[in-house]
Every structure is written in structure tokens, then in C-alpha cells.
N, C-alpha and C positions, 0 to 999 in steps of 0.2 A: 504493500500500500504506500509506504513512504517513498519508495522508488518512483512511483507514478506522480506523487505530489511534488517531487523534486523537479518536475518540468516547469513548475510555477505557472501552470496553465489551467489547473483544476479550480473551478468555482462552484459555489452553491447558489447560483442565481440562474434560473428560478430554483426555489427550494427543492431539494432532492436531486439536483443536477450532479452534485459531487458524488453521492452514493452510486448513481447510475453510471457515471464515468468510471468509477473504480470497479464496479461489477463487470463492465464491458472489458476490463483489462486485467482483473485479478480474481482470485477465489475469495472474495470478501465475505467474512462472517457477518451475520446480522448484528448490528450494534457496534461493530468494530470502529467505525469512524467516530461515533459519539464517544466511545471510550477513549480514543486517542485524543480527542479535542477536550473533553471535560473531566476525565479521570486521570489518565496517564500523562496528559499534557505533552504528548510527543508531536502533536499537530496544533496549529493555531488558525483560527478564522478571524479575518479582519477585512475592512472595506479597502478596496484598492482605488487607484486613481480613476478607474472607469466607473466607480460606484458599485461594482459587483462585490459579492462576498467571496474573497479568495481563501483557499485552503492550502496552507504550506507547512512543511515540516518545522517544528519548533526551533531546531538548530539553524534554520536558514531564514527565519522570519525577519530578523533585523536587516539582513542583506536584501531580501526581497523588498522590504518597505523603503529602505534607504535609497534604493535604485530609482524610486519614483518621486523622491522629494524634489519639488520645484524650488528654484532659487529666484527671488526677486519678483516684483509685480508682473513682469512680462511673461513669466511662466505660470505664476499663480492665477492671474486674471482669466486666461482662457479656460481654465479648469473649474474655478470655483467662484466666478463672478456673482453668482446668485446667492452665495453664502455670506457675503459681506458687502458693505457699501463700496461703490466704485472708488478705486484708488486707495493706497495705503493698505493693500492686502497683507503684506508681510507683518505689519504691526497688529492687524486684526487677528490674524491666525496665530500669532505668538500669544496674544492675550487669551484667545480661546483655548489654546493648548494648555496654558497655565491653569485656566479655570477647570478644564476637564481633569487635569492631573490632580488638582486639589480635591475636586468632587469625588474622585475614585481612590484617593489615597487610603490604602489599607482596607478597602472594602469593594464589594461588587454591588452594582445597582441595576435595576430593571430599566428599560428604556424610559418609561414615564418618570421614574424616580431620578434618573440622570438629568432629564430635561428640567425637572423641578429644581434640582440643585444648580443647574446652569442659569435658571431665571434669577437666582439669588446672587450670581457671581458675574454675570455679563451685562453690558449696557444694552439698552433697547435696540440700538442699531444692529446688533447681532442676534436679535430675537424677533424676527418678523412674525406677523400674525398669520396663522395657518387656518384657512377656512375649513379644511377637512377635519382638523383636530379641535377647532374652535378654541385655540390657545396660542400664546407666543412660545415658540421653541426654536432652538438652534437648527440651522439647515445641516443636511448630511455632510456637506463639504467640510464643516468644522470637525466632525467626527473622523472624516477621512484623514485630514491633516494630523490630528492627534494620533491616529493609528499609525501613520507613516513615521511618526516620531517616537513610537514605542509607548504611547500613553493610553492606548485604548485597543481592546480586542473584544470579540464576542466570547465570553467565558462560560456561558450556560444558558439556561432558559428559566424564566419565571412565568409560569402559566403559558400563555401564547406569546409572550414578549421575549425578546432577546435580553440577556444579562450582559453587562459590560464590566470589565476590570482593566487594570493597568497591565499591559504586557510586560513591562520592565519589572514589575513586582511579582507577576505570576510565574514567569519562566526566566527572567533576566533579559538583558538587552546589550549585546556586544556588537555594535554596528561597525562595519568596515568603512573605508573611505568611500565617498560618494561615487567617484569614478570607477573604483573596483566593483562596487555593487551594480552600477549601471551597465558595465561591460558584461557582467554575469547574466543580467536580465536579457540583453540582446543575444548573447550566446545561446541561451536556452530557447529563446523564441526561434532562432534560426534552426536549431536542432529539431524543434518541434514541427516547423512549417516549411523548411527548405527555402528555396529562392524567394526573395521578397524585397522590400524597399523600406526606406526610412518613413515614407508616407504611410504604408500599410502598417508598419510597426506603431506609428503614432495612433492610428485608428484602433489597433488592437489593444494597446496599453492605456489609452485615454490621456496620454501626455500631450502637452502643447507641442506643436510641430517643431519649434526651435529646440525644445528640450529633447525631443525624440531624435532629431538629427545629430545633436551633440552626443548622445549615447550611441547612436548607430555608428558613428565614426570610430568608436573605441573598439569595436568588434572586428575580428578577422576570421571568424568561424565561417566556413563555407555552407554549412547547414545540410540538413537531410530530413525528409519527411518521416514522421512517426509511422512505423510499420505495424499494421493491425491485420494479422493473418486470419484466415477463416471468416466465418460469419459473425458479425457484431451488431448489437443494437446500440446505436449512439443517440442518446436522448437530447432534447433541447438544452442548451448550455454546455454541451460536451466540448472539450478543447478543440476537436476537429471542426465543430460548428462555430467556433469563434474566429476562424480563419477569414482573411479578407479576399483571397483569390476565389471568390464564390463561383464564378463562371467556370473556372477550371475544375473545381471540385464537383459541381453539379451542373451538367450541361443544359438540362431541361429548364427553361425559364419558368414554366408553371410549377415545377417542383421547388425551385428556389423561392418562389413566392410563398409556398406553403410552409417551407422550412423556416424562413426568416420573416414570418408574419409578425406584426407588431405585438401580438399576444396569442398564446395558444398554438405556437408553431409545432409542426410535426418533427419527429425524430427521423433518422435515416438508418437504413440497413446497409451495411457494407460487407462486401465479400472480397477478401484479400486487398482491402483498402479502397475498393471501388464502390461507389454508391449504386445499389441495384434496386432499392425500393424505399418507400417511406413507411413509417409506422406510428401508431398512437396507442396509448393504453389507458384503460380506466378500471377502477376497482369496482367489482360487483359482488358484494358479500365477501366470501373468502376466495373468490376467483379474480385473477388479473386477466381481463379481456384485452388481447393484443390484436389490433387490426393492421394488416399489412396491405399496402397499396403499390401496385406497379409490377409485381412479380410474385409468383407463388413459390417463395423460397422458404425452406424449413428453418424457422427461428425458435423452435420448441425449446432447445437446450438453453438458449440465451434468455428466453422469457421465463422459463422455470427457475433460472438462477436469480432473476430480478424479483420474482413474485414475493418471496419471504421478506424482502426489504420494503415491500409495499404493504405488508400485513396480510398477505394472501398465502394460501397453502398450495395453490396450483395455478397454472396459466392455461387459457383457452385461446387458440389461434384462429383467426378468421381472415379472409381475404376480401378486399373491397373490389 
């Protein structure tokens, strides 16, 4: 499991994506990822620059986060302009990181409790009104910056809410030099996706274009595409579905539209790395109903492997 997470490409956005990605690549035991995250602390979940929930090994989280740290308003602004008033981003984010560090010092807080603590510590300019929540609260960009500085990670759950703690206090924080970390991020990206460009790397990482180009220039790795032999079920959010060369990966435009829909996208079935069908799954009682579209390919073994992670005892395959 940790070997897969060392790609720095596994995310849990949408929820469940990380487990599905690991099931597609390993013999993952039910509950193993949660144990690694919340009991053994061998893996860490944090928000990355793209605002997704990244899952990385605990011994590499400081390098992963440091690689994405922007410097100066020209790099901060394009990423987090909605999280703070225009201009003076660096000062605003420093203030927010200090406030989050203080709020989480020696304790873990639910999402609501963290925002309540921040309402007592931050100026109104950093606490805009949210119509959905009907309250003032910090934008996610502030949590992202704190996470990239080792001051916030997702440490557990409180009911249906995430729980947050300080990464530096939970597992320690030994960050490498920013350039060293940035080179490692690009190296792993190239090993995962093969031939690419600084522009595609910027889109994948969520970094400002100038920042992405700066890091891209540090890497000399030639790269190579992740090899997935046999039949695999790749769910929405899978590392292979985060790639930017979408037309090369899926030639059919109608399929691309279904896979990368704004919400509720389909997963893909690959055979020896080639996309051969689409799939969707839904839980019906104790059965996982898997619908395959585009080819009548046998995905029984893969679906049966995923079923217990979705709280099911068996999988039923049907073809659209």
C-alpha cells in the first residue's frame, strides 16, 4: 500500500477514491487505509494545492507538502485569491497559519469546532460569510496553506465531519529544502504519467504556472507511464484519471465526456493499460451492482475485490 502512495498521486477526492485506487493495485485488506491514517499513522491525509485530499506516506508528507509551497503574492494569488483579500496574500496566510497552529495546539478539532476557534482568532476579512453554512468561516485555501506548512492534516472523523490536528505534533515535520522537494514532486509525476509538459504539470498539481515551470526545470527524469497489467477497475479520482493527456488516454470523445463529467463521472476498465470500457457501481443491500458499458469484459474478480470495501458481500455484473 505505501509503495503505491509513494507516487504522490493517490487522492481521496471524491471520497472512496483512495481505497478504490489501492484495491485496483494491491490486495488491500478492508480497513487497512483507515488504520494507516488514524491508528498506525504511517499515512497522512491533507489538502493539496489542487484542493483535493491527498494521501501520502507519513515519512514523505513534509517533502510532498513543501514541494507545493508558493512563495510571494505572484504564486499565492492565482491559487488562493478567494481565501483572502486581494493583495498582501503572504501576510494573510502567515496570520492564518499562526491562528490554525494555535487553535490545534495539543488537540484535535472537528471541522465546525476548528472554524469556531478561527472566528475567535482571525479578522473579519479572512472570515467571509458563507450562504450554505449561514456563518462566517475561513475558506479552504487557508487550511491548504496551513497543511503545506505542517500545521494541519485530517486526523480522524467526528461523526460525519473530518477531524483536524497539527501534522508536526502528530507525526513530526522534517521538511527538506524547497527545491529538493519540488524536484521530487516533478520526478514522481513524470514516472507516473510519462511524457508531459510544465503546463500539464501545473494543471495536475494546481500550482501557479510560474511556480510549476520553476519546479519543472529542476527535473531531468525522462519518465515512464505507470504499468497496470491485466484487467483493472479504475474509479473516479484514480491517479490515471487525473492525467491531462485525456485524448491520448481515451480516444472516444463521448467516453471522455462521461468520465470527466462535472459530477458523477464514470470509472474506466483497463486491460493491460488500455481503456476498453466504462463502469459504474452502486450498492444495493449487500450487493455491489457493477454496470459495464462498451465491452462485455469479465470484471468479476476486480468487482468482488472492491465489494467488501463498499460494505457488500458480493458483486453483480451487468452490461449496458
